[in-house]
C-alpha positions as CSV (number, residue, x, y, z in Angstrom):
1,M,-23.6,-48.1,-35.0
2,F,-25.4,-46.7,-38.1
3,D,-28.9,-45.3,-37.5
4,V,-31.2,-44.5,-40.4
5,D,-33.2,-41.9,-38.5
6,E,-30.0,-40.2,-37.4
7,L,-28.7,-40.0,-41.0
8,I,-32.0,-38.5,-42.1
9,S,-31.9,-36.0,-39.2
10,Q,-28.3,-35.0,-40.1
11,C,-29.3,-34.6,-43.8
12,Q,-32.3,-32.4,-42.8
13,A,-30.0,-30.2,-40.8
14,A,-27.5,-30.1,-43.6
15,V,-30.2,-28.9,-46.1
16,G,-30.6,-25.8,-43.9
17,E,-26.9,-24.9,-44.2
18,S,-25.6,-22.1,-46.4
19,E,-24.0,-24.7,-48.6
20,P,-26.3,-27.8,-48.4
21,R,-24.4,-29.9,-51.0
22,R,-21.2,-29.6,-49.1
23,A,-22.9,-30.2,-45.7
24,V,-24.7,-33.4,-47.1
25,R,-21.4,-34.6,-48.6
26,E,-19.8,-34.3,-45.1
27,V,-22.7,-36.2,-43.6
28,L,-22.2,-39.0,-46.1
29,E,-18.5,-39.0,-45.7
30,R,-18.8,-39.5,-42.0
31,T,-21.4,-42.2,-42.6
32,M,-19.4,-44.1,-45.2
33,A,-16.3,-44.0,-43.0
34,D,-17.9,-47.1,-41.3
35,A,-19.4,-48.6,-44.4
36,D,-19.7,-52.1,-42.8
37,A,-22.0,-50.6,-40.1
38,V,-24.3,-49.2,-42.8
39,G,-24.4,-52.6,-44.6
40,D,-25.1,-54.4,-41.3
41,V,-28.2,-52.3,-40.8
42,M,-29.4,-52.0,-44.5
43,R,-28.8,-55.7,-45.4
44,P,-29.4,-55.4,-49.1
45,R,-30.9,-58.6,-50.7
46,Q,-32.0,-57.4,-54.2
47,G,-31.8,-54.4,-56.4
48,G,-34.2,-51.6,-56.0
49,L,-34.9,-48.0,-54.9
50,N,-36.1,-47.9,-51.3
51,I,-37.4,-44.6,-49.9
52,L,-36.0,-43.6,-46.6
53,H,-37.2,-40.0,-46.5
54,S,-39.2,-37.9,-49.0
55,A,-40.0,-34.2,-48.5
56,P,-40.2,-31.2,-50.8
57,D,-36.6,-30.2,-49.9
58,L,-34.9,-33.6,-49.4
59,T,-35.1,-37.2,-50.6
60,V,-33.0,-40.0,-49.1
61,L,-33.0,-43.3,-50.9
62,H,-31.4,-46.7,-50.2
63,V,-30.3,-47.7,-53.7
64,V,-29.3,-51.3,-54.3
65,W,-27.8,-52.3,-57.7
66,A,-28.2,-55.9,-58.8
67,P,-25.1,-57.6,-60.1
68,G,-24.3,-56.4,-63.6
69,M,-27.2,-53.9,-63.7
70,V,-27.0,-50.9,-66.0
71,L,-29.3,-47.9,-65.7
72,F,-29.7,-45.6,-68.7
73,P,-28.7,-41.9,-68.6
74,H,-31.0,-39.6,-66.7
75,D,-31.1,-36.2,-65.0
76,H,-32.3,-35.2,-61.6
77,L,-32.7,-31.4,-62.0
78,M,-31.5,-31.0,-58.4
79,W,-28.2,-31.7,-56.7
80,A,-27.4,-35.2,-55.5
81,A,-24.9,-36.9,-53.2
82,I,-24.1,-40.6,-53.4
83,G,-22.3,-42.7,-50.8
84,I,-21.3,-46.3,-51.4
85,Y,-21.3,-48.7,-48.5
86,S,-20.8,-52.0,-50.5
87,G,-19.7,-53.0,-54.0
88,Q,-19.1,-50.5,-56.8
89,E,-21.2,-47.9,-58.6
90,D,-19.8,-46.8,-62.0
91,N,-21.2,-43.4,-63.1
92,S,-21.0,-42.4,-66.8
93,F,-21.5,-38.7,-67.4
94,Y,-23.2,-37.1,-70.4
95,R,-24.0,-33.7,-71.8
96,R,-26.6,-32.6,-74.3
97,D,-25.3,-32.6,-77.9
98,P,-25.3,-28.9,-78.9
99,E,-26.3,-29.8,-82.5
100,R,-29.1,-32.2,-81.4
101,P,-30.2,-31.1,-77.9
102,T,-32.5,-34.0,-77.4
103,T,-29.6,-36.4,-77.5
104,V,-26.6,-36.8,-75.2
105,T,-22.9,-37.5,-75.7
106,S,-20.5,-39.2,-73.2
107,T,-18.1,-36.9,-71.3
108,G,-16.4,-39.4,-69.0
109,G,-17.1,-41.3,-65.8
110,K,-16.2,-42.1,-62.3
111,E,-15.9,-45.4,-60.3
112,L,-17.3,-45.2,-56.8
113,K,-16.1,-47.9,-54.4
114,V,-16.8,-48.6,-50.8
115,G,-16.5,-45.4,-48.7
116,D,-16.6,-43.1,-51.7
117,V,-18.9,-40.1,-51.9
118,L,-19.8,-38.2,-55.1
119,V,-21.8,-34.9,-55.4
120,L,-23.6,-34.1,-58.6
121,G,-24.8,-30.7,-59.6
122,K,-28.4,-30.0,-60.6
123,D,-27.6,-30.1,-64.3
124,A,-25.8,-33.4,-64.2
125,I,-26.8,-36.2,-66.6
126,H,-25.5,-39.6,-65.7
127,G,-26.0,-43.3,-66.2
128,V,-25.1,-46.0,-63.6
129,A,-23.7,-49.5,-63.7
130,N,-22.8,-52.1,-61.2
131,P,-19.8,-53.9,-62.9
132,L,-19.6,-56.6,-60.2
133,D,-21.1,-60.0,-59.8
134,K,-22.5,-59.0,-56.4
135,I,-24.9,-56.4,-55.0
136,T,-23.9,-52.8,-54.7
137,G,-25.4,-50.7,-51.8
138,A,-25.6,-47.0,-51.7
139,I,-27.3,-44.1,-50.0
140,H,-28.5,-41.4,-52.4
141,V,-29.5,-37.9,-51.1
142,Y,-31.3,-35.4,-53.3
143,G,-31.8,-31.7,-52.7
144,G,-35.5,-31.7,-53.5
145,D,-38.5,-34.0,-54.1
146,F,-36.8,-36.6,-56.3
147,L,-40.0,-38.7,-56.6
148,S,-42.2,-35.9,-58.0
149,Q,-39.7,-33.8,-60.0
150,P,-40.5,-34.1,-63.7
151,R,-37.2,-35.0,-65.5
152,S,-35.7,-36.8,-68.4
153,Q,-34.1,-40.1,-69.3
154,W,-32.2,-41.2,-72.4
155,G,-33.1,-44.8,-73.0
156,P,-33.8,-47.6,-73.0
157,G,-32.7,-47.9,-76.6
158,P,-31.4,-44.8,-78.5
159,L,-30.0,-42.0,-76.4
160,E,-32.9,-39.7,-77.2
161,E,-34.6,-37.6,-74.5
162,R,-38.0,-38.7,-73.2
163,P,-39.9,-38.2,-69.9
164,Y,-38.4,-40.1,-66.9
165,D,-40.6,-43.2,-66.3
166,M,-40.4,-44.8,-62.9
167,A,-42.2,-47.9,-64.3
168,V,-39.4,-48.4,-66.8
169,V,-36.8,-48.0,-64.1
170,N,-38.6,-50.5,-61.8
171,G,-38.7,-52.9,-64.7
172,Q,-34.9,-52.5,-65.1
173,F,-34.4,-53.4,-61.5
174,A,-36.8,-56.4,-61.8
175,D,-35.0,-57.7,-64.9
176,A,-31.6,-57.3,-63.2
177,N,-32.8,-59.1,-60.1
178,A,-34.2,-61.9,-62.2
179,A,-31.0,-62.2,-64.2
180,A,-29.0,-62.5,-61.0
181,G,-31.5,-64.9,-59.4
182,L,-32.3,-62.5,-56.6
183,T,-35.6,-62.7,-54.7
184,A,-37.0,-60.8,-51.7
């Protein structure tokens, strides 16, 4: 049976390893091997970012993507690991345009399905979409204080760099929930 406190404990231990990204990836791979058990405990009802753990060296979030939701490109400025326990999370990757460094250009993408785990480096820039007509549930683990780290977003609107704005992100979740008819 999945236990949130045990997941957090394992992630905390993994951060102390010589290769924390690899160790956290292994924790998430073991966890997502029984994705149904994670879903049975997490029981997502609507899109949102739910804080499971926040510390200077580690943040663990329960991320739920509303049906059809698209989140604009953003960076983390720290490594991240994503594990999918329900639905699908499509990641689009970007890099800064060398001729116009405040803009980004697409460099590809990766579909994450149930049981998949993806690790992102500290310099990654990505956007996220849920292409399905149902909720997608994921555990996102960050190698730092995700909630306080100043970072950037490219959108909404033109793909021009601006400070990351959690109020804008929360608005995107609220709009996606409303469009899908999801309530708490």
